[in-house]
N, C-alpha and C positions, 0 to 999 in steps of 0.2 A: 411242136407240142402234139402229143398223141390225143386223138379223140375216139370216143366209143363209136363203133360202127354198127349199123343195123344189120342183124344176121340175114343171110341170104333167104332163108325160109320166110322171114318176116317181110322182106322186100317183095317176095313173090305174093304173099298174102295181100300186101298193099296194092300191088298191080292188079290182082284179080278183083279186089274191091273196087278199084277205079273202073275196071271194065264192066263190072256189074252196074255201077252208078251211071256210067255212060250209055248203058242200054245194049251193050254188045251181048251180054247174057241177061235174059229177062227172068223175072220171078216165076218160078214153077218149071223153068227149063232145066234140063240136065247139061252139065258142062263135061268137057273131055275127061276121060279116066286119068288116073294118076300117071300111068305110063306115057300117055300122050302128052300130058302137061310137062312131065319130066323131060321129054324129048324137046318140047317147045322152048322150055327155059334152060335147057342144057344142064340139068342137075340130076341128082339121083332121085328115084321114087320116094325114098325116105324123106328127102328134103321137101318134096311136094306134100307128102303126108303131114308133115309138121305144119306146113302153110295152111292146109285145109283144116287141120285141127284148130288153128287160131280162129279161122273164119267160123267154124262150128261153135266155138266158145262164145263168140259175140253174136250168134244167131244170124249170120249172114247166109250160111248154107247149111244143109242137112245132108248127111250121107248115111247109107245103110247098106249092109251086105246084099249085093245083087241088084240094088236099085240105083247105084251110082251117086253122083254128087248133084244135089238139087238146089237151085237158087231159092232162098227163103225170104230175103228182105233187102230191097234197094235202100230203104231209109237207114238201116243199120250199117250198110256199106258206107253211106255218106258220113255217119257218125264216126266210124272207124278211120276213114280217110282224114277227117277233120282233126283228129288227135295228132296225126303226124304232120299236118300242115302247120299246126302251132309249133311243133318241134322243129320244123324246117325254119320257121321264122326266128326261133331262138338261135339256131345254128348260124343263120345269116347275120344276126346281131353279134354273135361271137366272132365270126370272121371279120366283120367290120371293126370290132374293137381291137382285134389282133393287128389288123392293118394299120389302124391309127397309132397303136403302140410302136409298131415298126417305124412308122413315119416320124414319131416323136423321138425315138432313139437315134435315127439318122440326123434329125435336126440338132439334137444335143451334141452329137459327134461333130457336126459342122461348126457349131458354136465354139466347142472346145478347140477345134483345129484352128479357127480364126484367132482365138485368144492366144494359142501357142505361137502363132505367127507374129502377133503383136509383141509377145514377150521376147521373141528371138531378136526383134529389132530394138527392143527397149534400151539396151546398152549403148547403141550407136546414136539413138535419137533422143535420149533422156534430156539433154541440155538444149535441144533445138525444137522439139515437138512436145507441146503440152499434153498431147493425147497418148504419149508413150507412157505406160504405167511403171511406177516404181514398186518394189517389193519391200515390205517392212514386216519383220517378225514381232509377234507379241510375246514378250518374255514374262517369266513367272511373277516378277515384282511389279508388273503393270497394275495400276490402281483401277483401270477400266475393265478388267476381266469380269465377266458375268453381266455386263451392261450392254444395251443395244447401241447400234451406231447412232440412232436418233437421240437416245438418252444422254450420250456423252457429247452431243452436238459436234460431231466429227468435222463436218464441213465448216461450221462457224469458227471452230478453234484452229483448223489447219489450212483451210482453203482447198483441201483435197477431197475428191469424190472416190469412194470405194466401189470399184467396178467388179471385184472378184475376191474370193478367199481361197487359199489352199489350206485344207484341213485333213490331216491323217491320210495324205496321199490322194485325196479327192479335190476336184476343182469345183467351187461353187460360183456360178456366174450370176452377176447382178443380184447380190444378196439382199439388197433393199434396206430400208431404214430400221427394220425391226430384227435384223440379224444380230445375234448375240456374239460378242467378242470373247474368244476363249484362249487360254494359254496355249502357245505353240502355233496359233494361226499365223499365216502369212497373208497380209493384206495387200491387195493390188490397188494402187491409188494413182489417179491422174490429177494433174494440177500444173501450176507454173514452176519455174526453176527454183523457187524457194520452198516448194511444198515438202520436199524430202526432209529438209532440216526441221521444218515445223512439225511434221508427223513424228519424227524421231523424238523430238523434245516432248511432244504431247503424250506419247506412249510411255515415256519414262516418268511421268508425273505420278 
């Protein structure tokens, strides 16, 4: 994701404000000319001019033809720096949020991969392992369409537990009791060896 970058001239303005606040440049003193600063920061004199203009606009420095650049206010330098410290905090939070989103996406993919592996074994283990899910499609004539898993008392009526749903090409893991049953859903159900027949009969009601 692309993020807005602070322009070079503004970064120079922030650095100069920090140097003024730290006491490297004292109020009333003159600082280096634009050419010297341009050489120090390895930028063009125009970039330095724009940086100095920012500091002038917030009354940190004053400059006049022939008198150079004079430090005007350490307090204003602090206020200016503080604006960007808040911005930095926001950017840190944004980075943290993006990192958490990436971690969540990886976890979701791991869950899906695990479920796919379970499904791969379901055909072989269906009659020997109660934890191997069966897949049952919800057809248009099902009377339970539009109702939640809890509302139709799915477990009480079938003895099966819905651990997932396939819907429009997506996999919904652990849908929970308030998930709504829709036409075309494929329910992933675990239970005993009689669960499959009970679920088929229940969905045809």
